[in-house]
N, CA, C and O atoms as a DFTB+ gen file, in Angstrom:
352 C
 N C O
     1  1      37.105     123.600    -119.485
     2  2      37.948     124.446    -120.299
     3  2      38.209     123.739    -121.627
     4  3      38.533     122.552    -121.652
     5  1      38.068     124.463    -122.713
     6  2      38.420     123.928    -124.027
     7  2      39.934     123.934    -124.175
     8  3      40.614     124.848    -123.709
     9  1      40.439     122.922    -124.816
    10  2      41.883     122.824    -125.004
    11  2      42.389     123.878    -125.976
    12  3      41.730     124.196    -126.966
    13  1      43.568     124.416    -125.679
    14  2      44.280     125.323    -126.579
    15  2      45.477     124.539    -127.084
    16  3      46.316     124.089    -126.304
    17  1      45.544     124.381    -128.393
    18  2      46.630     123.618    -129.005
    19  2      47.199     124.422    -130.159
    20  3      46.536     124.617    -131.178
    21  1      48.425     124.887    -129.995
    22  2      49.078     125.684    -131.027
    23  2      50.388     125.037    -131.418
    24  3      51.065     124.417    -130.598
    25  1      50.738     125.190    -132.693
    26  2      52.051     124.749    -133.134
    27  2      52.668     125.852    -133.971
    28  3      51.973     126.598    -134.661
    29  1      53.975     125.940    -133.896
    30  2      54.731     126.935    -134.633
    31  2      55.442     126.188    -135.755
    32  3      56.220     125.267    -135.506
    33  1      55.166     126.596    -137.000
    34  2      55.624     125.873    -138.176
    35  2      56.523     126.764    -139.022
    36  3      56.268     127.957    -139.184
    37  1      57.578     126.160    -139.556
    38  2      58.476     126.862    -140.475
    39  2      58.821     125.901    -141.596
    40  3      59.374     124.829    -141.349
    41  1      58.502     126.273    -142.823
    42  2      58.806     125.427    -143.967
    43  2      58.129     124.067    -143.907
    44  3      58.696     123.073    -144.359
    45  1      56.926     124.013    -143.356
    46  2      56.194     122.760    -143.266
    47  2      56.630     121.862    -142.117
    48  3      56.088     120.769    -141.955
    49  1      57.593     122.296    -141.321
    50  2      58.108     121.506    -140.207
    51  2      57.676     122.132    -138.881
    52  3      57.790     123.344    -138.699
    53  1      57.184     121.312    -137.959
    54  2      56.776     121.809    -136.649
    55  2      58.027     122.080    -135.827
    56  3      58.805     121.173    -135.534
    57  1      58.205     123.340    -135.462
    58  2      59.372     123.743    -134.680
    59  2      59.077     123.765    -133.187
    60  3      59.975     123.572    -132.367
    61  1      57.812     124.000    -132.834
    62  2      57.419     124.036    -131.425
    63  2      55.911     123.849    -131.342
    64  3      55.185     124.075    -132.310
    65  1      55.456     123.432    -130.165
    66  2      54.018     123.329    -129.938
    67  2      53.730     123.491    -128.455
    68  3      54.597     123.290    -127.605
    69  1      52.481     123.863    -128.166
    70  2      52.018     123.977    -126.781
    71  2      50.565     123.524    -126.740
    72  3      49.758     123.868    -127.604
    73  1      50.260     122.749    -125.719
    74  2      48.901     122.271    -125.493
    75  2      48.534     122.551    -124.048
    76  3      49.283     122.218    -123.129
    77  1      47.378     123.165    -123.856
    78  2      46.881     123.453    -122.509
    79  2      45.400     123.094    -122.489
    80  3      44.597     123.688    -123.209
    81  1      45.042     122.110    -121.652
    82  2      43.645     121.675    -121.598
    83  2      43.061     121.732    -120.193
    84  3      41.991     121.180    -119.938
    85  1      43.760     122.397    -119.287
    86  2      43.273     122.519    -117.919
    87  2      43.568     121.315    -117.057
    88  3      42.963     121.153    -115.997
    89  1      44.497     120.454    -117.492
    90  2      44.846     119.262    -116.728
    91  2      45.578     119.620    -115.443
    92  3      46.359     120.570    -115.389
    93  1      45.299     118.825    -114.403
    94  2      45.961     118.997    -113.109
    95  2      47.197     118.107    -113.048
    96  3      47.227     117.009    -113.603
    97  1      48.212     118.612    -112.358
    98  2      49.428     117.833    -112.216
    99  2      49.727     117.461    -110.786
   100  3      50.763     116.854    -110.514
   101  1      48.869     117.801    -109.883
   102  2      49.117     117.514    -108.472
   103  2      48.065     118.181    -107.630
   104  3      46.888     118.202    -107.991
   105  1      48.486     118.729    -106.500
   106  2      47.570     119.374    -105.564
   107  2      46.669     120.385    -106.272
   108  3      45.492     120.116    -106.512
   109  1      47.222     121.529    -106.599
   110  2      46.450     122.573    -107.278
   111  2      47.209     123.096    -108.490
   112  3      46.975     124.213    -108.953
   113  1      48.117     122.277    -108.992
   114  2      48.928     122.685    -110.131
   115  2      48.258     122.299    -111.445
   116  3      47.673     121.224    -111.571
   117  1      48.356     123.182    -112.399
   118  2      47.888     122.923    -113.759
   119  2      49.124     122.869    -114.641
   120  3      50.178     123.384    -114.268
   121  1      49.002     122.257    -115.794
   122  2      50.168     122.214    -116.664
   123  2      49.793     122.346    -118.132
   124  3      48.682     122.035    -118.559
   125  1      50.782     122.824    -118.881
   126  2      50.751     122.838    -120.336
   127  2      51.864     121.912    -120.793
   128  3      52.847     121.713    -120.079
   129  1      51.711     121.352    -121.974
   130  2      52.741     120.467    -122.526
   131  2      53.422     121.211    -123.673
   132  3      52.769     121.682    -124.603
   133  1      54.765     121.306    -123.584
   134  2      55.545     122.097    -124.533
   135  2      56.546     121.218    -125.269
   136  3      57.201     120.360    -124.676
   137  1      56.650     121.448    -126.571
   138  2      57.657     120.816    -127.420
   139  2      58.413     121.920    -128.143
   140  3      57.795     122.825    -128.704
   141  1      59.745     121.860    -128.140
   142  2      60.583     122.751    -128.939
   143  2      61.645     121.873    -129.589
   144  3      62.465     121.262    -128.904
   145  1      61.620     121.819    -130.904
   146  2      62.525     120.938    -131.648
   147  2      63.977     121.189    -131.250
   148  3      64.467     122.317    -131.294
   149  1      64.647     120.113    -130.863
   150  2      66.054     120.199    -130.494
   151  2      66.303     120.597    -129.050
   152  3      67.450     120.612    -128.605
   153  1      65.238     120.925    -128.303
   154  2      65.409     121.361    -126.918
   155  2      64.550     120.566    -125.933
   156  3      65.065     120.011    -124.963
   157  1      63.256     120.513    -126.183
   158  2      62.307     119.934    -125.228
   159  2      61.367     118.983    -125.965
   160  3      60.831     119.324    -127.020
   161  1      61.171     117.801    -125.411
   162  2      60.242     116.831    -125.990
   163  2      59.049     116.654    -125.069
   164  3      59.070     115.814    -124.170
   165  1      58.012     117.445    -125.293
   166  2      56.730     117.316    -124.604
   167  2      56.873     117.312    -123.081
   168  3      56.491     116.358    -122.404
   169  1      57.428     118.396    -122.571
   170  2      57.629     118.580    -121.140
   171  2      56.449     119.335    -120.533
   172  3      55.900     120.244    -121.156
   173  1      56.065     118.959    -119.328
   174  2      54.986     119.652    -118.626
   175  2      55.537     120.909    -117.963
   176  3      56.566     120.873    -117.289
   177  1      54.831     122.024    -118.167
   178  2      55.178     123.305    -117.558
   179  2      54.035     123.650    -116.605
   180  3      52.893     123.810    -117.034
   181  1      54.342     123.763    -115.328
   182  2      53.317     123.917    -114.299
   183  2      53.052     125.376    -113.956
   184  3      53.934     126.228    -114.061
   185  1      51.818     125.644    -113.543
   186  2      51.410     126.956    -113.074
   187  2      50.278     126.808    -112.071
   188  3      49.736     125.717    -111.894
   189  1      49.923     127.907    -111.416
   190  2      48.861     127.855    -110.404
   191  2      47.480     127.810    -111.036
   192  3      46.506     127.461    -110.369
   193  1      47.383     128.161    -112.323
   194  2      46.127     128.047    -113.069
   195  2      46.481     127.791    -114.532
   196  3      47.640     127.929    -114.921
   197  1      45.487     127.416    -115.346
   198  2      45.792     127.108    -116.752
   199  2      46.410     128.278    -117.509
   200  3      47.277     128.078    -118.360
   201  1      45.978     129.475    -117.212
   202  2      46.513     130.645    -117.923
   203  2      48.001     130.823    -117.612
   204  3      48.797     131.085    -118.514
   205  1      48.374     130.682    -116.342
   206  2      49.785     130.827    -115.991
   207  2      50.622     129.714    -116.617
   208  3      51.722     129.979    -117.104
   209  1      50.131     128.485    -116.614
   210  2      50.914     127.401    -117.211
   211  2      51.093     127.636    -118.714
   212  3      52.167     127.368    -119.254
   213  1      50.060     128.130    -119.391
   214  2      50.169     128.441    -120.812
   215  2      51.165     129.575    -121.041
   216  3      52.013     129.496    -121.930
   217  1      51.059     130.619    -120.243
   218  2      51.947     131.777    -120.391
   219  2      53.405     131.392    -120.165
   220  3      54.284     131.816    -120.915
   221  1      53.660     130.597    -119.144
   222  2      55.033     130.162    -118.877
   223  2      55.557     129.285    -120.011
   224  3      56.719     129.402    -120.402
   225  1      54.710     128.414    -120.534
   226  2      55.110     127.573    -121.662
   227  2      55.393     128.390    -122.906
   228  3      56.375     128.144    -123.606
   229  1      54.530     129.369    -123.186
   230  2      54.715     130.233    -124.363
   231  2      55.993     131.055    -124.231
   232  3      56.718     131.231    -125.210
   233  1      56.278     131.563    -123.021
   234  2      57.520     132.298    -122.793
   235  2      58.736     131.408    -123.025
   236  3      59.740     131.859    -123.576
   237  1      58.652     130.151    -122.610
   238  2      59.752     129.217    -122.822
   239  2      59.983     128.988    -124.315
   240  3      61.125     128.979    -124.774
   241  1      58.909     128.805    -125.063
   242  2      59.045     128.652    -126.516
   243  2      59.701     129.887    -127.113
   244  3      60.612     129.770    -127.933
   245  1      59.251     131.061    -126.712
   246  2      59.825     132.309    -127.212
   247  2      61.318     132.391    -126.906
   248  3      62.118     132.728    -127.780
   249  1      61.690     132.083    -125.670
   250  2      63.103     132.170    -125.272
   251  2      63.982     131.198    -126.055
   252  3      65.081     131.560    -126.477
   253  1      63.511     129.975    -126.252
   254  2      64.327     128.962    -126.907
   255  2      64.391     129.111    -128.427
   256  3      65.308     128.582    -129.057
   257  1      63.439     129.817    -129.023
   258  2      63.428     129.936    -130.492
   259  2      63.837     131.309    -131.004
   260  3      63.909     131.509    -132.217
   261  1      64.101     132.243    -130.133
   262  2      64.428     133.607    -130.570
   263  2      65.595     133.634    -131.542
   264  3      65.516     134.302    -132.573
   265  1      66.675     132.925    -131.240
   266  2      67.845     132.953    -132.123
   267  2      67.549     132.386    -133.506
   268  3      68.158     132.803    -134.491
   269  1      66.619     131.439    -133.585
   270  2      66.266     130.856    -134.881
   271  2      65.315     131.756    -135.666
   272  3      65.320     131.738    -136.897
   273  1      64.497     132.545    -134.961
   274  2      63.474     133.357    -135.625
   275  2      63.950     134.750    -135.985
   276  3      63.553     135.290    -137.017
   277  1      64.785     135.335    -135.161
   278  2      65.160     136.737    -135.322
   279  2      66.561     136.817    -135.906
   280  3      67.523     136.345    -135.301
   281  1      66.671     137.422    -137.096
   282  2      67.958     137.553    -137.760
   283  2      68.623     138.886    -137.423
   284  3      68.164     139.633    -136.559
   285  1      69.692     139.154    -138.115
   286  2      70.409     140.413    -137.945
   287  2      69.583     141.561    -138.510
   288  3      68.760     141.362    -139.404
   289  1      69.807     142.759    -137.985
   290  2      69.105     143.924    -138.513
   291  2      69.580     144.200    -139.930
   292  3      70.756     144.031    -140.251
   293  1      68.654     144.624    -140.765
   294  2      69.014     144.931    -142.140
   295  2      67.770     145.021    -142.995
   296  3      66.654     144.909    -142.487
   297  1      67.951     145.222    -144.286
   298  2      66.807     145.398    -145.181
   299  2      66.039     144.105    -145.453
   300  3      64.862     144.162    -145.808
   301  1      66.670     142.952    -145.297
   302  2      65.994     141.680    -145.562
   303  2      65.052     141.344    -144.414
   304  3      65.320     141.705    -143.269
   305  1      63.941     140.650    -144.712
   306  2      63.039     140.238    -143.638
   307  2      63.760     139.277    -142.689
   308  3      64.630     138.507    -143.097
   309  1      63.379     139.346    -141.437
   310  2      64.016     138.460    -140.457
   311  2      63.584     137.021    -140.706
   312  3      62.577     136.768    -141.368
   313  1      64.357     136.080    -140.167
   314  2      64.065     134.658    -140.328
   315  2      62.667     134.313    -139.832
   316  3      62.012     133.429    -140.384
   317  1      62.214     134.997    -138.807
   318  2      60.917     134.708    -138.207
   319  2      59.736     134.998    -139.106
   320  3      58.620     134.571    -138.810
   321  1      59.954     135.713    -140.198
   322  2      58.852     136.025    -141.097
   323  2      58.250     134.769    -141.709
   324  3      57.084     134.770    -142.103
   325  1      59.032     133.699    -141.792
   326  2      58.522     132.462    -142.381
   327  2      57.881     131.542    -141.334
   328  3      57.329     130.501    -141.693
   329  1      57.941     131.898    -140.070
   330  2      57.344     131.099    -139.013
   331  2      55.876     131.500    -138.869
   332  3      55.543     132.682    -138.943
   333  1      55.006     130.523    -138.664
   334  2      53.600     130.843    -138.472
   335  2      53.027     129.991    -137.344
   336  3      53.539     128.917    -137.028
   337  1      51.959     130.496    -136.751
   338  2      51.290     129.807    -135.655
   339  2      50.001     129.199    -136.197
   340  3      49.212     129.876    -136.856
   341  1      49.799     127.920    -135.913
   342  2      48.619     127.206    -136.378
   343  2      47.906     126.545    -135.208
   344  3      48.541     126.125    -134.240
   345  1      46.617     126.457    -135.298
   346  2      45.817     125.685    -134.353
   347  2      45.796     124.250    -134.862
   348  3      45.616     124.021    -136.058
   349  1      45.978     123.284    -133.970
   350  2      45.916     121.881    -134.420
   351  2      45.093     121.027    -133.513
   352  3      44.947     119.830    -133.757
């Protein structure tokens, strides 16, 4: 499996990242490594296959960064408009 490495950047600063390379963490567990600034420092997120570990990690990033990305409703663009996803 080729590694999937994504980072979420805002204003030139890495706010979160996820790496999934098909690594095993035990019996039949696979894991992705997740970083979310101010919350998680490169924690392994386990799943029964690489896709599940990536999906669970991505959901965790989404849950922990929603308040920073999504602003109040109104005519101005939401805060998340300045966030971008990059391959690294």
